[in-house]
C-alpha positions as CSV (number, residue, x, y, z in Angstrom):
1,M,99.4,61.5,105.2
2,L,97.3,63.6,108.0
3,I,97.1,67.0,107.3
4,G,95.7,69.7,109.8
5,L,94.2,72.7,108.9
6,D,93.6,75.9,111.1
7,A,89.9,76.1,111.7
8,I,90.0,79.5,114.0
9,P,88.6,81.4,111.3
10,L,85.7,79.1,111.2
11,T,84.5,79.9,114.7
12,E,83.2,83.5,113.8
13,P,80.6,84.8,111.1
14,R,82.2,83.7,107.9
15,A,83.9,86.6,106.0
16,G,87.1,86.4,103.7
17,V,89.8,84.2,105.7
18,G,86.7,81.6,106.9
19,H,85.7,81.3,103.3
20,Y,89.2,80.9,102.2
21,T,89.6,78.0,105.1
22,Y,86.4,76.2,104.3
23,E,86.4,76.2,100.7
24,L,90.2,75.3,100.6
25,A,89.8,72.4,103.0
26,R,87.1,71.0,101.0
27,A,88.8,71.3,97.8
28,L,91.9,69.8,99.1
29,A,89.7,66.6,100.5
30,E,88.2,66.1,97.1
31,A,91.6,66.8,95.2
32,A,93.4,64.4,97.4
33,P,91.1,61.6,98.6
34,G,93.9,59.3,99.8
35,D,95.0,61.8,102.5
36,E,93.2,62.7,105.7
37,F,92.6,66.3,106.5
38,E,91.4,67.9,109.7
39,L,90.2,71.3,110.6
40,V,91.4,71.8,114.2
41,Y,91.1,74.5,117.1
42,P,90.9,75.0,120.7
43,S,87.8,74.5,122.8
44,S,88.7,78.3,123.9
45,Y,86.7,79.0,121.0
46,P,82.9,78.5,119.8
47,S,82.2,75.2,118.0
48,I,81.9,75.4,114.4
49,N,78.7,75.5,112.7
50,F,78.5,74.6,109.1
51,G,74.8,75.1,109.1
52,G,73.2,74.2,106.0
53,R,76.6,73.6,103.8
54,E,77.0,70.7,101.8
55,R,78.4,67.9,103.5
56,P,82.2,67.9,103.6
57,P,83.8,64.9,102.1
58,A,84.3,61.7,104.2
59,N,88.2,62.6,104.6
60,L,87.6,66.0,105.8
61,K,87.1,66.1,109.7
62,E,86.7,68.8,112.4
63,E,88.5,68.5,115.9
64,R,87.7,71.0,118.8
65,V,90.7,70.4,121.1
66,R,90.2,70.3,124.6
67,V,92.4,72.7,126.2
68,G,93.1,73.9,129.9
69,A,95.3,76.9,131.0
70,L,98.3,76.0,129.3
71,G,96.9,74.7,125.9
72,R,94.8,78.1,125.4
73,R,98.5,79.3,124.7
74,W,97.5,77.8,121.4
75,W,100.1,78.5,118.8
76,S,103.2,78.1,121.5
77,A,101.6,75.2,123.5
78,G,98.3,73.5,122.9
79,L,98.7,73.0,119.0
80,P,102.4,71.9,118.8
81,R,101.5,69.3,121.7
82,Y,98.3,68.1,119.8
83,A,100.0,68.1,116.5
84,A,102.7,65.6,117.9
85,R,100.1,63.7,119.5
86,R,98.1,63.3,116.5
87,G,101.0,62.6,114.4
88,F,100.4,65.7,111.6
89,G,102.4,65.2,108.5
90,L,101.9,68.8,107.7
91,F,100.1,71.6,109.3
92,H,98.4,74.5,107.2
93,G,98.2,77.6,109.0
94,T,95.2,79.4,106.9
95,N,95.2,82.9,108.9
96,Y,99.1,84.0,109.2
97,E,99.9,81.6,112.1
98,V,101.5,78.1,112.5
99,P,102.8,76.2,115.6
100,L,106.1,78.0,116.8
101,W,107.7,74.6,117.6
102,G,107.5,71.1,116.9
103,A,108.7,68.5,114.1
104,T,105.4,69.1,112.0
105,T,106.0,70.5,108.4
106,R,104.3,73.7,108.5
107,V,102.8,76.1,105.7
108,V,101.4,79.5,106.2
109,T,98.9,81.5,104.2
110,V,99.9,85.5,104.4
111,H,97.0,87.3,103.1
112,D,97.9,90.5,102.9
113,L,100.5,93.1,104.3
114,S,97.8,95.8,105.4
115,L,98.9,96.0,108.8
116,F,102.5,96.8,108.0
117,K,101.8,99.0,104.8
118,H,98.7,100.6,106.2
119,P,98.7,100.6,110.0
120,E,96.7,103.7,110.3
121,T,93.6,101.7,109.2
122,H,93.9,99.1,112.0
123,E,93.8,99.3,115.7
124,Q,97.4,99.6,117.2
125,R,97.4,96.6,119.2
126,R,96.7,94.4,116.0
127,V,99.6,96.3,114.3
128,W,102.0,95.4,117.3
129,R,101.2,91.9,117.4
130,A,101.5,91.2,113.5
131,R,104.6,93.0,113.3
132,R,106.0,91.0,116.3
133,R,104.8,87.7,115.2
134,L,104.4,87.8,111.4
135,P,108.2,87.5,111.2
136,L,108.5,84.5,113.6
137,M,105.7,82.9,111.5
138,T,107.2,83.0,108.4
139,R,110.5,81.7,109.7
140,A,108.9,79.0,111.3
141,A,107.2,77.6,108.1
142,A,108.6,75.5,105.4
143,A,106.4,77.3,102.7
144,V,104.6,80.4,102.5
145,V,101.3,80.8,100.3
146,T,100.2,84.4,99.5
147,P,96.9,84.8,97.2
148,T,98.4,87.0,94.7
149,E,101.9,87.8,93.0
150,A,101.5,91.2,94.3
151,V,101.4,90.0,97.9
152,R,104.4,87.6,97.3
153,R,106.6,90.6,96.1
154,E,105.5,92.6,98.9
155,L,106.2,89.7,101.6
156,C,109.8,89.2,100.1
157,E,110.6,93.0,100.3
158,W,109.0,93.6,103.6
159,L,109.8,90.6,105.6
160,R,112.9,89.6,103.8
161,V,111.7,86.0,103.2
162,A,113.5,84.1,100.3
163,P,111.5,84.4,97.0
164,S,111.8,80.4,96.7
165,K,109.8,79.8,99.8
166,V,106.8,81.8,98.8
167,F,104.2,80.9,96.5
168,A,101.1,82.8,95.1
169,V,98.2,80.9,94.8
170,H,94.9,82.3,93.5
171,E,91.8,81.7,95.4
172,A,88.3,81.5,93.7
173,A,84.7,82.7,93.9
174,R,82.5,80.3,95.8
175,A,80.2,78.0,93.3
176,C,77.0,79.7,95.1
177,F,78.0,83.0,93.0
178,R,76.3,83.0,89.7
179,P,74.0,84.9,87.9
180,L,70.3,85.0,88.5
181,E,67.5,84.7,86.3
182,G,65.0,87.5,85.6
183,G,63.1,88.6,88.9
184,E,64.8,86.1,91.2
185,A,66.1,88.8,93.2
186,E,63.3,90.9,94.1
187,G,62.1,89.1,97.1
188,V,65.4,89.0,98.4
189,L,65.9,92.5,97.9
190,R,62.6,93.7,99.5
191,G,63.6,91.6,102.5
192,L,66.8,93.7,102.8
193,G,65.0,96.9,102.6
194,V,66.5,97.6,99.0
195,G,63.3,97.4,96.9
196,D,63.1,98.5,93.1
197,G,65.1,100.7,91.3
198,E,69.2,101.3,90.4
199,F,71.6,100.8,93.1
200,L,75.1,100.8,93.5
201,L,76.8,97.9,95.7
202,A,79.7,97.9,98.1
203,V,80.7,94.9,100.2
204,G,82.9,94.2,103.1
205,T,83.4,94.9,106.6
206,I,82.9,98.7,107.3
207,E,86.6,99.7,108.4
208,P,89.1,102.2,106.9
209,R,90.8,100.1,104.6
210,K,87.5,99.4,102.5
211,N,87.8,103.3,101.9
212,L,83.8,103.7,102.0
213,L,84.5,107.5,102.6
214,T,85.5,108.1,99.1
215,L,82.6,106.0,97.7
216,L,79.7,108.0,99.9
217,R,81.4,111.3,98.6
218,A,81.2,110.1,94.9
219,F,77.8,109.0,95.3
220,E,76.8,112.1,96.9
221,E,78.4,114.0,93.8
222,V,76.6,111.7,91.3
223,L,73.3,112.5,93.0
224,R,74.1,116.2,92.8
225,A,74.8,115.9,89.0
226,R,71.5,113.9,88.5
227,P,69.0,115.4,91.0
228,S,66.3,113.5,89.5
229,S,67.8,110.0,89.9
230,N,66.5,107.4,92.4
231,L,70.0,105.6,92.6
232,R,70.7,104.2,96.2
233,L,74.0,103.0,97.5
234,V,73.8,99.7,99.4
235,V,76.5,98.6,101.7
236,A,76.9,95.0,102.8
237,G,79.0,94.0,105.6
238,G,79.2,94.3,109.2
239,R,80.4,97.3,111.0
240,G,84.2,97.0,111.9
241,W,87.0,98.9,113.6
242,L,87.7,102.7,113.3
243,S,84.5,103.3,111.5
244,G,83.3,106.5,113.3
245,P,84.4,108.8,110.7
246,L,82.1,107.1,108.2
247,F,79.1,107.0,110.1
248,E,79.7,110.8,111.1
249,L,79.9,111.6,107.2
250,L,76.8,109.5,106.6
251,E,74.9,111.2,109.5
252,K,75.7,114.7,107.9
253,S,74.9,113.8,104.7
254,P,71.8,115.2,102.8
255,F,71.6,112.0,100.8
256,K,71.6,109.4,104.1
257,G,68.1,108.5,103.4
258,R,69.4,106.8,99.9
259,V,71.8,104.8,101.8
260,V,71.0,101.3,103.0
261,L,73.3,99.5,105.4
262,T,72.4,95.8,105.4
263,G,74.8,94.5,108.0
264,Y,76.1,91.1,107.6
265,V,74.3,89.2,104.9
266,S,73.7,85.7,103.9
267,D,75.1,84.0,100.7
268,E,71.8,84.1,99.1
269,Q,71.2,87.6,99.9
270,L,74.7,88.7,98.7
271,R,74.2,86.8,95.3
272,A,70.9,88.6,94.8
273,L,72.8,91.9,95.5
274,Y,75.4,91.3,93.1
275,A,73.1,90.2,90.6
276,A,70.9,93.2,90.5
277,C,73.2,96.0,91.3
278,A,73.5,98.7,88.4
279,L,77.4,98.7,89.5
280,F,79.5,96.8,92.0
281,V,82.0,99.6,93.4
282,Y,85.2,98.4,95.5
283,P,87.2,101.5,96.4
284,S,89.6,99.5,98.8
285,L,92.8,101.3,99.5
286,Y,94.6,97.9,99.7
287,E,93.8,94.0,99.3
288,G,95.7,90.9,99.1
289,F,93.3,89.2,96.6
290,G,89.9,90.9,96.5
291,L,87.3,88.3,96.5
292,P,84.4,90.4,96.8
293,P,85.2,91.9,93.2
294,L,85.5,88.1,91.7
295,E,82.1,87.0,93.3
296,A,80.6,90.0,91.8
297,M,82.0,89.2,88.3
298,S,80.8,85.6,89.1
299,C,77.0,86.9,89.0
300,G,77.4,89.1,86.2
301,A,78.1,92.3,88.0
302,A,80.0,95.3,86.3
303,V,82.8,96.1,88.5
304,V,84.3,99.4,89.4
305,A,87.3,99.0,91.7
306,G,90.4,100.8,93.2
307,D,93.5,100.5,91.0
308,T,95.6,98.6,93.7
309,P,98.1,95.7,92.6
310,A,96.4,92.7,93.8
311,V,92.7,93.9,92.6
312,A,94.3,94.8,89.3
313,E,95.9,91.3,89.0
314,V,92.7,89.5,90.0
315,T,90.5,91.4,87.7
316,A,92.7,91.6,84.7
317,F,91.2,94.4,82.6
318,A,87.4,93.1,83.1
319,A,86.9,95.9,85.5
320,R,87.3,99.7,85.4
321,L,90.0,100.9,87.6
322,F,90.4,104.2,89.6
323,D,92.7,105.9,91.8
324,P,91.1,105.2,95.5
325,L,92.0,108.7,96.6
326,D,90.5,110.5,93.6
327,V,86.7,111.1,94.5
328,D,86.1,113.3,91.2
329,G,87.7,110.3,89.2
330,L,85.3,107.9,90.6
331,T,82.4,110.1,90.2
332,R,83.0,110.6,86.6
333,I,83.4,106.9,86.0
334,L,80.3,106.1,87.8
335,L,78.3,109.0,85.6
336,E,79.7,107.6,82.6
337,L,78.6,103.9,83.2
338,L,75.1,104.7,84.7
339,D,74.5,106.5,81.9
340,H,75.6,104.0,79.1
341,E,74.1,100.6,79.4
342,P,76.0,99.0,76.7
343,A,79.4,99.8,78.6
344,R,78.1,98.2,81.7
345,R,77.1,95.1,80.0
346,A,80.5,94.9,78.3
347,L,82.0,94.8,81.9
348,S,79.5,92.3,82.8
349,E,80.6,89.9,80.0
350,A,84.3,90.6,80.4
351,G,83.7,89.9,84.2
352,L,82.1,86.5,83.7
353,R,84.8,85.6,81.4
354,R,87.4,86.3,84.0
355,A,85.7,84.7,86.9
356,A,85.5,81.7,85.1
357,Q,89.5,81.3,85.0
358,F,89.5,80.7,88.5
359,S,88.2,77.8,90.6
360,W,88.8,76.2,94.0
361,T,90.0,73.1,92.4
362,R,92.7,75.1,90.7
363,T,93.7,76.3,94.3
364,A,93.7,73.1,96.0
365,R,95.9,71.4,93.2
366,A,98.5,74.4,93.5
367,T,97.9,74.2,97.4
368,L,99.0,70.6,97.3
369,D,102.0,71.2,95.1
370,V,103.1,73.6,97.8
371,Y,102.6,71.1,100.5
372,A,104.8,68.9,98.6
373,E,107.5,71.4,98.0
374,A,107.3,72.2,101.9
375,L,107.6,68.3,102.8
376,K,110.8,68.2,100.4
377,R,112.4,70.9,102.0
378,K,111.7,69.8,105.5
379,E,113.4,66.6,104.4
380,K,116.5,68.3,103.3
381,G,116.9,70.1,106.5
């Protein structure tokens, strides 16, 4: 069977959904060598550049479809026509969208419902678009994939999707994230301006939902409580939407010289940051899965994270959780762990054990089961 996958998330600098799309496609092709998989996207988007990544399996191809004025309306015109011409047995929309018409069996991944549950953390135009289109997409799909049971429950409640149609399939950290030996990270850290000494690490696009304001305030309180400390805060991630308040607070902070903003980093740089940090802190207000905590655990980092349903599901007692709106509570946890190395080591060991329970091979096999169920449902009409 020929299976198409949405490759638009691969046309921009790789973040969560882009990593999900590529890792899933590669793992699917390896798990089902008798099927053909095609990463498809329109020519109105930049070409995909896999760079130095490992060579994809032979049964995984990419196709940049030439589109004109009509075809640029990708989901309603260009893709349905291409899917029919190409003869896809199934199309998987890896980022909330599927073709709105056509005979092809459709599966859609809904990563989270932040645009519904936390609209104040997004640009208004994105909220309007999601609220108009996502119900259409979930109705058009024969099956819906969510990354956690938490999002599965939310989807059924908020969009009134039948529970029998929604399948929770956990994601995984990429294979490149693993512990580093000794001083392997030193050169990478110097190149990022991090240098020597203890640091807290936060990872993700700088936008309101990541709740970095709470982390910055807690970091200031930690430094006030430990005035002789050389502790720094490193934030790895590109600047996103509605990030002005964070930068305003940072500009006024008496400790702004202790904050390092690296911008977007490579996998090698991110691995070094995860492996070397004193604590990885993930204060997000809401997540659908939360790949960074799992990546950090895979590298041996001790993880402190906001206590939200999906993150609690993924970390499963291998992280210290806190109310993401409680600056004082986060401050207490940071001071406790920074002053108690055995507690950090115990968290690190628990995280490594938890991360080992996830793999993209498992994700691919579970996704293939969803495909089989979707095809069965389509046949029944």
